[in-house]
C-alpha positions in Angstrom: 385.8 -15.8 -35.9 386.4 -14.3 -39.1 389.2 -12.0 -38.8 387.5 -8.6 -39.3 385.4 -9.2 -36.2 386.6 -7.5 -33.0 385.8 -9.3 -30.1 386.5 -8.2 -26.5 386.7 -10.5 -23.8 387.2 -9.1 -19.9 386.8 -9.2 -16.4 384.3 -7.0 -14.5 387.5 -5.9 -12.8 389.4 -6.1 -15.4 387.1 -2.9 -17.3 386.8 -1.3 -14.2 390.5 -1.1 -13.3 390.8 0.1 -17.3 388.5 2.8 -16.4 390.1 3.8 -13.7 393.6 4.0 -15.6 392.0 6.1 -18.3 390.8 8.9 -16.4 393.9 8.8 -14.6 396.1 9.1 -17.7 393.4 11.5 -19.4 392.4 8.5 -21.8 389.1 8.3 -21.5 388.4 8.9 -25.2 390.4 5.6 -26.7 389.1 4.1 -23.6 385.5 4.6 -25.1 386.3 3.9 -28.9 387.9 0.1 -27.6 384.9 -0.8 -26.4 382.6 0.9 -28.1 383.0 -0.1 -31.5 383.4 -3.9 -30.7 381.4 -6.2 -32.3 381.1 -8.7 -29.4 381.9 -8.0 -26.1 382.2 -10.4 -23.3 382.3 -9.4 -19.3 382.8 -12.1 -16.9 381.4 -11.5 -13.5 380.0 -7.7 -14.6 379.1 -8.0 -10.8 382.3 -6.2 -9.7 381.1 -3.1 -11.2 378.4 -2.9 -8.7 378.0 -0.1 -6.5 380.8 1.5 -8.2 379.2 4.6 -9.9 381.1 5.9 -12.5 381.8 2.6 -13.8 378.3 2.0 -14.0 377.9 4.8 -15.7 380.3 4.2 -18.3 379.3 0.9 -18.9 375.9 2.2 -19.1 376.9 3.9 -22.4 378.5 1.4 -23.5 375.9 -0.9 -23.6 373.7 1.6 -25.1 376.2 2.4 -28.1 376.4 -1.5 -29.1 372.7 -2.2 -28.6 372.1 0.7 -30.4 374.6 -0.9 -33.5 373.4 -4.0 -32.8 376.1 -5.6 -31.8 376.4 -8.2 -29.6 376.7 -8.5 -25.5 377.4 -11.5 -22.9 378.1 -10.6 -19.2 378.0 -13.5 -16.7 377.3 -12.9 -12.9 377.2 -14.7 -9.8 373.9 -13.9 -9.3 370.6 -12.5 -11.6 370.4 -9.1 -12.5 368.0 -8.4 -9.5 369.7 -9.6 -7.0 372.5 -7.0 -7.3 371.3 -4.5 -5.0 373.8 -1.9 -5.4 373.7 -2.1 -9.3 371.5 0.7 -10.8 368.0 -0.1 -11.8 368.4 1.6 -15.8 371.7 -0.8 -16.2 369.6 -3.8 -14.4 366.6 -3.2 -16.6 369.4 -3.2 -19.6 370.7 -6.5 -18.3 367.4 -8.3 -18.5 366.4 -7.1 -21.6 368.4 -9.9 -22.7 368.0 -13.9 -22.4 369.0 -14.6 -18.9 370.3 -18.2 -18.3 370.7 -20.1 -14.9 373.6 -22.6 -15.6 373.3 -25.2 -12.7 376.4 -26.6 -10.9 378.2 -29.4 -13.2 378.2 -33.2 -12.4 380.8 -34.8 -11.0 381.9 -35.3 -15.0 381.9 -32.2 -15.8 384.0 -31.3 -12.4 386.8 -33.8 -13.1 387.1 -32.8 -16.9 387.6 -28.8 -15.9 390.0 -29.7 -13.2 391.9 -32.2 -15.4 392.3 -29.3 -18.5 393.2 -26.8 -16.1 395.8 -28.7 -14.5 397.5 -29.6 -17.9 397.4 -25.8 -18.3 398.8 -24.9 -15.4 401.8 -28.2 -15.8 400.8 -29.8 -12.9 401.0 -33.4 -13.0 398.0 -34.2 -10.4 396.7 -38.0 -10.4 393.1 -39.2 -11.4 392.6 -39.8 -7.8 393.5 -36.8 -6.4 391.4 -34.9 -9.1 388.5 -36.7 -7.7 388.6 -35.4 -4.1 388.9 -32.0 -5.4 386.3 -32.4 -7.1 384.3 -34.2 -4.7 384.7 -30.8 -2.1 383.8 -28.5 -4.9 380.5 -29.2 -6.0 378.6 -25.5 -6.5 380.0 -23.5 -9.3 383.5 -23.4 -11.2 385.5 -20.8 -9.4 385.1 -22.7 -6.1 385.9 -26.0 -8.0 388.8 -24.0 -9.9 390.3 -21.8 -6.3 390.7 -25.5 -4.4 392.8 -27.0 -7.3 395.0 -23.4 -7.2 395.4 -24.0 -3.6 396.0 -27.5 -3.6 398.6 -26.6 -6.6 400.3 -23.7 -4.5 401.1 -26.3 -1.8 402.6 -28.2 -4.5 404.9 -25.9 -5.2 405.6 -24.3 -2.2 406.3 -26.9 0.3 407.5 -29.3 -3.1 405.4 -31.9 -2.0 404.6 -35.1 -3.6 401.0 -35.3 -4.6 398.6 -37.3 -2.6 395.0 -37.0 -1.4 396.4 -36.8 1.9 398.1 -33.7 1.0 395.1 -32.2 -1.2 393.0 -32.6 2.2 395.4 -30.7 4.1 395.7 -28.4 2.0 391.9 -28.1 2.1 391.0 -28.5 5.7 390.5 -25.6 6.9 388.4 -23.9 3.9 387.1 -27.0 3.7 385.7 -27.5 7.3 384.5 -23.5 7.4 382.6 -23.7 3.5 380.2 -26.8 5.1 379.3 -24.1 7.8 378.1 -21.5 5.0 380.8 -19.3 5.1 382.1 -17.9 1.6 385.5 -17.6 0.3 386.5 -14.4 1.4 389.9 -12.6 2.4 389.3 -13.6 6.5 388.8 -17.0 5.5 391.7 -17.8 3.4 394.2 -15.7 5.9 392.6 -17.9 8.8 393.0 -21.0 6.7 396.6 -20.5 5.3 397.4 -19.0 9.2 395.8 -22.7 10.3 397.9 -24.9 8.0 400.9 -23.6 8.7 400.2 -23.5 12.3 400.6 -19.4 12.9 397.9 -16.6 14.0 396.5 -14.4 11.3 398.1 -11.6 13.2 402.0 -13.3 12.5 400.5 -13.2 8.8 399.7 -9.9 8.5 402.8 -8.6 10.8 406.2 -7.5 9.0 408.1 -10.8 10.1 410.3 -12.1 7.4 411.1 -15.7 9.3 411.2 -18.2 6.1 407.7 -20.0 7.8 405.9 -16.8 8.0 407.0 -15.4 4.7 406.2 -18.9 2.8 402.8 -18.7 4.7 402.3 -14.9 3.5 403.2 -16.4 -0.1 400.9 -18.9 -0.2 397.9 -16.8 1.4 399.2 -14.4 -1.6 398.4 -16.5 -4.3 395.3 -18.0 -3.2 393.8 -14.5 -2.6 394.7 -13.7 -6.4 393.9 -16.7 -8.0 390.4 -17.7 -5.6 388.5 -14.5 -4.8 387.6 -11.1 -7.0 390.1 -9.3 -4.6 392.1 -6.3 -6.1 395.9 -6.5 -5.5 395.7 -3.1 -3.2 392.6 -5.2 -1.1 394.8 -7.8 -1.0 397.7 -5.8 0.5 395.5 -4.1 3.0 394.7 -6.8 4.5 397.8 -8.6 4.3 399.6 -6.1 7.3 398.9 -2.9 4.6 401.7 -4.2 2.0 401.9 -2.2 -1.0 399.9 -4.0 -4.3 403.5 -4.0 -5.8 404.6 -6.6 -3.6 401.5 -8.5 -4.4 401.8 -9.1 -7.5 
């Protein structure tokens, strides 16, 4: 890209957090200038701002400023604009001004390529047969695919076990079983799955117990929740027994 082109790429959560911090630190003008002077703004998971009135209001005016200046915007969401029930109608209509593209689930070869690339970036030495096993478990979307790989990598690093299909199966077993029944990857699901894998109860995982097994399971749960969900650190800490966000990070 040309050096004079200013491109900003953030997630919906990052945009929201920056906006909240700008209000707290009385730097809203600086925040507005940053985003409204961009030549191209890319936002992933814009659905995160749905229902957050002040953030929606801020993004509405940001959208207008960029659109009126003929600057480029690209946003992604886990569903089309009309299926975001908490989103303001005026913001929804603007999202529908542009080209709305439905990205279909990736085929096996694409999923394998994504997993191989991500495992290399993570510095994880995972064999092709294990990657293919993970790819077979996640056929609907990239987030689920990468989330499952994150679980396997976390399990490998935290247990220091050899990478095998059996280990990957154990790391994904509880989640795959529940997902087959139509459950989504939520706070409760991840916590229950980790507890099952370590032969603990969710209540124990959320407790103040600090024995080695419980502490390890809790670390795994925190890692998976950070990597595989859109939950904030505060939400994760609250679900895991009211822990401080700094502990989760």
